LODO-27146 format. One record per atom (N, C-alpha, C): x, y, z; residue in three letters. Coordinates in steps of 0.1 Angstrom, whole numbers, plus 5000, padded with zeros to 4 digits. Atoms other than C-alpha are relative to their C-alpha. Last residue first. Layout:
# LODO-27146
XYZALA ...
//
This chain:
# LODO-27146
500549985013SER 755652282038SER 500250144996SER 498949985010ASN 757952212067ASN 499550034986ASN 499049904995ILE 755452262096ILE 501050034989ILE 499050054991THR 752752082077THR 501050115004THR 500349964986ASN 749652222061ASN 500949935010ASN 500349864998GLU 750152032028GLU 499850025015GLU 501249974992PHE 751651682024PHE 500050155003PHE 499749884992LYS 753951591995LYS 498750035008LYS 501249944995VAL 753851231983VAL 500350125008VAL 499649894991GLU 756751081963GLU 498750085003GLU 501249914999ALA 755950741947ALA 500450115011ALA 500049924988VAL 759250571938VAL 498850094999VAL 500449865001VAL 758750301912VAL 500150065013VAL 500849954988ARG 760349961907ARG 499750154998ARG 499549894993ASN 761349841872ASN 499150035012ASN 501049914993THR 760849511855THR 500750105008THR 500949955010GLU 763249361829GLU 499050095007GLU 501350075002PHE 765949311856PHE 499250074989PHE 499950144997PHE 769649391862PHE 498749924996PHE 499150065009PRO 770249741849PRO 500149855001PRO 499250114995SER 767049851866SER 501049954989SER 499650095010PRO 765550191857PRO 500949895006PRO 498650034998ILE 763950341888ILE 500449904989ILE 499650135003VAL 760650501877VAL 501549985002VAL 498650015006HIS 759850821895HIS 500349854998HIS 499450135001THR 756250911905THR 501350004992THR 499150015012ASN 754851231918ASN 500649875000ASN 499150125002VAL 751851241941VAL 500850024987VAL 499049955010ASP 750151551956ASP 501049894998ASP 498649994996PHE 747351371975PHE 500850054988PHE 499950004986GLU 743551401973GLU 501450025005GLU 500549874995LYS 743451491937LYS 500150025015LYS 499049905003LEU 745751201928LEU 499550145003LEU 498950024990CYS 743350961946CYS 501150114997CYS 500549964986GLU 740351101927GLU 501149995010GLU 500049864999LYS 742251071894LYS 499650065013LYS 501149925007SER 742850711900SER 500150155001SER 500949944990LEU 746150551908LEU 499050084993LEU 501450015004GLU 747550351879GLU 499150055010GLU 500249925013LEU 751250441881LEU 498650004996LEU 500049864996VAL 751250311917VAL 499850094988VAL 501449954997PRO 750349971903PRO 499950145004PRO 500849925010SER 753849961888SER 498650035003SER 500150045013GLY 755749851919GLY 499150084991GLY 501050105003THR 756850001952THR 500049964985THR 499350085010LEU 759250221970LEU 499149884997LEU 500450145001MET 756950471988MET 500849934989MET 499550075012TYR 758350811997TYR 499749855002TYR 499950154999ALA 756451032022ALA 500549954987ALA 500050085012LYS 756851412025LYS 500149855004LYS 500349925012SER 756251702049SER 500049914988SER 499650075012VAL 755951502082VAL 499650094988VAL 498749965003GLN 755751742112GLN 500549934987GLN 499949875007LYS 751951732112LYS 501550044997LYS 498849954994SER 751751362119SER 500450124993SER 500449964987LYS 748151292108LYS 501250065008LYS 500349865000LYS 749351292072LYS 499650055014LYS 498849924999ILE 751050962078ILE 499750145002ILE 499450034987LEU 747750782085LEU 501250095002LEU 500849934990LYS 746050942056LYS 500549995014LYS 499749865001MET 748950832034MET 499250085010MET 498649974994LEU 748750472047LEU 500350154999LEU 500050024986TYR 744950442041TYR 501350045006TYR 500849894993LEU 745150602007LEU 500049985015LEU 499249885002PHE 747950361995PHE 499350125007PHE 498950014991LYS 746050062009LYS 500950135000LYS 500649994987LYS 742850161991LYS 501150005011LYS 500449864998GLU 744850221959GLU 499450025014GLU 498949914998PHE 746649881961PHE 499650145003PHE 499349985012ASN 743649671968ASN 501050115001ASN 500449895008MET 742849592004MET 500750004986MET 501050045009LYS 743349242018LYS 499550124991LYS 499450105009SER 746649312036SER 499049964989SER 500149955013ILE 745349642052ILE 500449894989ILE 501049905001ILE 744649542088ILE 499850044985ILE 501450065001LYS 746449212087LYS 499050114997LYS 500350094989ASN 749849382079ASN 498549964999ASN 501350064999SER 751449562050SER 499949935014SER 500550014986PHE 754449772040PHE 498649945000PHE 500750134998ASN 756049682007ASN 499349995014ASN 499750095011LYS 758449972011LYS 499349875003LYS 500850135000LEU 757650282030LEU 500549914989LEU 499750105010LEU 759750582040LEU 499149885001LEU 500350144996VAL 758650892060VAL 500249914988VAL 500350095011THR 760251232058THR 499749865005THR 500549935011GLU 760451532081GLU 499549914989GLU 499049975010THR 760651322112THR 499450084988THR 499449874998ASN 758351322142ASN 501350034992ASN 498750015008LEU 755951042134LEU 500650145001LEU 499849875008CYS 753251062161CYS 501449984994CYS 498649955001ILE 752150712172ILE 500150134992ILE 500149865004ASN 748450672181ASN 501450064999ASN 499649904990SER 748850292181SER 499850144995SER 500850034988LYS 747449992163LYS 500450105011LYS 501550005003LEU 748450082127LEU 499249975012LEU 500549865002VAL 751950202138VAL 498550004996VAL 500950025011ASP 752749862154ASP 499350144997ASP 501449964999ARG 755649932177ARG 499249974987ARG 500850125001HIS 759249852186HIS 498550035001HIS 501350004992ILE 761150172179ILE 499249874997ILE 500850115003ILE 764850182167ILE 498850005010ILE 500850034989GLU 766850502165GLU 499049894997GLU 501350085001ILE 769650532140ILE 499449995014ILE 501149915004ASN 772250812136ASN 498749925000ASN 500549924990ASP 774850622157ASP 498850094996ASP 500949905007LEU 775250352132LEU 499450085011LEU 499849874993ASN 778250172149ASN 499250114993ASN 499649915010LEU 778049882124LEU 500350145005LEU 498950065007GLU 777849602150GLU 500650104990GLU 498850024991ALA 775649802174ALA 501249964992ALA 499649874995LYS 773149932148LYS 501349995008LYS 499349935011VAL 773149592131VAL 500450145005VAL 498750065002LEU 772349412164LEU 500850074989LEU 499149964989THR 769549642172THR 501449954999THR 499649865002LEU 768149592137LEU 500850065011LEU 499049995011PHE 768149222142PHE 500550144998PHE 498750064995ASP 766449232176ASP 501150014989ASP 499549904990ILE 763749472162ILE 501449945005ILE 499449895008PHE 763149242132PHE 500750105009PHE 498950065008THR 762648932153THR 500750114993THR 498850014992SER 760549132178SER 501249954992SER 499650144998LYS 757949222151LYS 501350005008LYS 500950064989ARG 756049552152ARG 500549875004ARG 500650135004ASP 758649762132ASP 499249945012ASP 501250044992ILE 759850122133ILE 499649864994ILE 500550135005LEU 763350232122LEU 498949955009LEU 500850084990ILE 764150602128ILE 499549884993ILE 500850105006VAL 766950762107VAL 499349925011VAL 500750094991LYS 768551092117LYS 499149904993LYS 501449984999LYS 770951252092LYS 499349895009LYS 500349884993ASP 774651292093ASP 498650035002ASP 499650024986PRO 775450932084PRO 499750135008PRO 500349874994ASN 773350962052ASN 500450005015ASN 499749905010LEU 774450672029LEU 499850145005LEU 498650015004ILE 774650432058ILE 500450114990ILE 499249954989SER 771350552073SER 501549994996SER 500149855000ILE 769550522039ILE 500950055012ILE 499349955012ILE 770750162035ILE 500150155001ILE 498650014997ILE 769650082071ILE 500950054988ILE 499549914989GLY 766250222064GLY 501449995003GLY 498849935003PRO 765550062030PRO 500750085011PRO 500049965014ILE 765549772037ILE 498750094998ILE 499249885002GLY 766349732074GLY 500150054986GLY 498650034999GLY 765349372080GLY 500950124997GLY 499650145003GLY 761749472086GLY 501549985003GLY 498650015006SER 761549852084SER 500449864998SER 500050145004GLY 757749862088GLY 501449974994GLY 501150074994VAL 757850242087VAL 499949864995VAL 500350125008ASP 761250382079ASP 498949925007ASP 500650114993THR 761250732095THR 499749894990THR 500850105007PHE 763650992081PHE 499449895010PHE 500450104991SER 765351312092SER 499049914993SER 498950034991ASN 767251582074ASN 499749895010ASN 500249994985GLY 764851632045GLY 501249955007GLY 499749874995THR 764751532008THR 499749995015THR 500449964987LEU 764951191992LEU 500450145003LEU 501249925000TYR 765051131955TYR 499650065013TYR 499849885008ASN 768651001952ASN 498850095000ASN 499349904993ASN 768150771982ASN 500250134992ASN 501049924993LEU 765650571963LEU 500650125007LEU 500549905010GLN 768450461940GLN 498950095006GLN 498949915003TYR 770150281969TYR 499650114991TYR 500049914988SER 766850131980SER 501150104998SER 501149915001ASP 766549991944ASP 499950105012ASP 499849905011TYR 770049851946TYR 498950104999TYR 499049904995ILE 769449691980ILE 500350114989ILE 500549934988GLU 766149521970GLU 501050115005GLU 501449955001ARG 766849421934ARG 499750095013ARG 500249935013LYS 770649371928LYS 498550054999LYS 499249895002ILE 771449291964ILE 499650084988ILE 500349904990VAL 768449071971VAL 500950124998VAL 501349935003TYR 768848891938TYR 499750115010TYR 499649915011GLU 772548811946GLU 498750084996GLU 499349884996ASN 771448671979ASN 500450104989ASN 499049975010ASP 768848441966ASP 500750135003ASP 498850074995SER 767048341998SER 501150014989SER 499450115008SER 764348591990SER 501249945006SER 501150065010SER 761948842006SER 500549884992SER 500049935013VAL 764148912037VAL 499149924990VAL 500449864998ILE 763748822074ILE 500150084987ILE 500849965012ASN 763648442073ASN 499650145000ASN 501249944997SER 764848372109SER 499150054988SER 500650054988VAL 767748132107VAL 498550055002VAL 499950145001ASN 769148172072ASN 499349935012ASN 501050065008HIS 767948522073HIS 500049854999HIS 501350004992TRP 770148612102TRP 498949944992TRP 499850104989LYS 773248502082LYS 498749995008LYS 500150135006PHE 772048692051PHE 500149895011PHE 501450025005LEU 771349012070LEU 499949864995LEU 500950024988LEU 774649002090LEU 498649964995LEU 499550124994ASP 776748962058ASP 499149965012ASP 500550115008LEU 774549222041LEU 500549875006LEU 501450014998TYR 775349472068TYR 499449884994TYR 500250054986ASN 779049402067ASN 498549995003ASN 499650145000THR 779049442029THR 499849945014THR 501050075007LEU 777049772031LEU 500349855000LEU 501250014991LEU 779449902058LEU 498849924993LEU 499750094989LYS 782449812037LYS 498849995009LYS 500050145005LYS 781049962005LYS 500249905012LYS 501450035003VAL 780250292024VAL 499949854996VAL 500750014987LYS 783850302038LYS 498549964998LYS 499750134994ASN 785350212004ASN 499349995014ASN 498750024994ASN 783750511987ASN 500149875007ASN 499949984986GLU 780650481965GLU 501449985005GLU 499849864998ARG 780450531927ARG 500350035015ARG 498749965005THR 780850161918THR 500350145004THR 499949874994PHE 777950041940PHE 501450064996PHE 501349935000VAL 776749741919VAL 500250155005VAL 500649995013GLY 780049581909GLY 498850094999GLY 499049925008GLU 781949641941GLU 499450024986GLU 500149864995ILE 778849521961ILE 500950094991ILE 501349945005THR 778749211940THR 499850145004THR 499949975015SER 782449141945SER 498750064995SER 499049905003GLU 782149181983GLU 500150044985GLU 500649874997ILE 778948981987ILE 500950114996ILE 499549944987SER 780348681970SER 499450145002SER 500549874995PHE 778648451944PHE 500850055013PHE 500750014987SER 780548171927SER 499750155005SER 499449924989MET 781548211891MET 499150005012MET 
//
C-alpha cells in the first residue's frame, strides 16, 4: 500500500475532529515539500515522521498545563505547530535561530491561518531573552554551545536558562530514555516528573520530562 498523508493521519489521530485532521494534513504537506528542498525534519521517511515525531508531539499535549507556550528551537514546528493546532485558544510562541526554519514557520502560520502563533527569530543561548509564557517546550534542542555536553549537563544548562524567566512555571522536554537516569543531585535541584509515552508503532518509547519551577509568578 502506498503512503498518503491523509490516510496515515486518519489512522493515527482517530479521536480528533475533521478540522484538526485537515490542519495537520495541510501542515505535513507543507513540511514534507519544504523538507525535500531544505532538509528541515529528522527523517525523509514521511510515515516515520508522522508516527514518531508528530504522534509523540500529539501525546505531549496531554500533559501540558498553562494558557501560553514557548517552543524553544522550534525548527520545522515540531512540537509547536502541533500544539497550536490542538489549542487554538492558547498563545504559542515559536523561537528559532535559523532563517530557513523561520521562513517555513511564517509560511505555515499564513497558510493555515494560525492566529495564535508568534514567531521569533533569535538564538536563546546568545541573547538575554525573557520567556514570557507560562510554559516552555523543548524537543531535541541543541546547538554548538551545548552539543558536546552529556545529557544531564545539557538538561541542567537548559533548565537553569529557562528558570531565569520568572513568568515560566513549567517546562516540558520531549526526549529519550536518558532523562530517566538523571542523578539524585539533578533531581534535588529541579522538581522533575517523567512520563513515558507508549508507542503503538515502535519498540522504543519517548519520555516527557515535566519540570516545575519555584518562585515564579504562577507557582
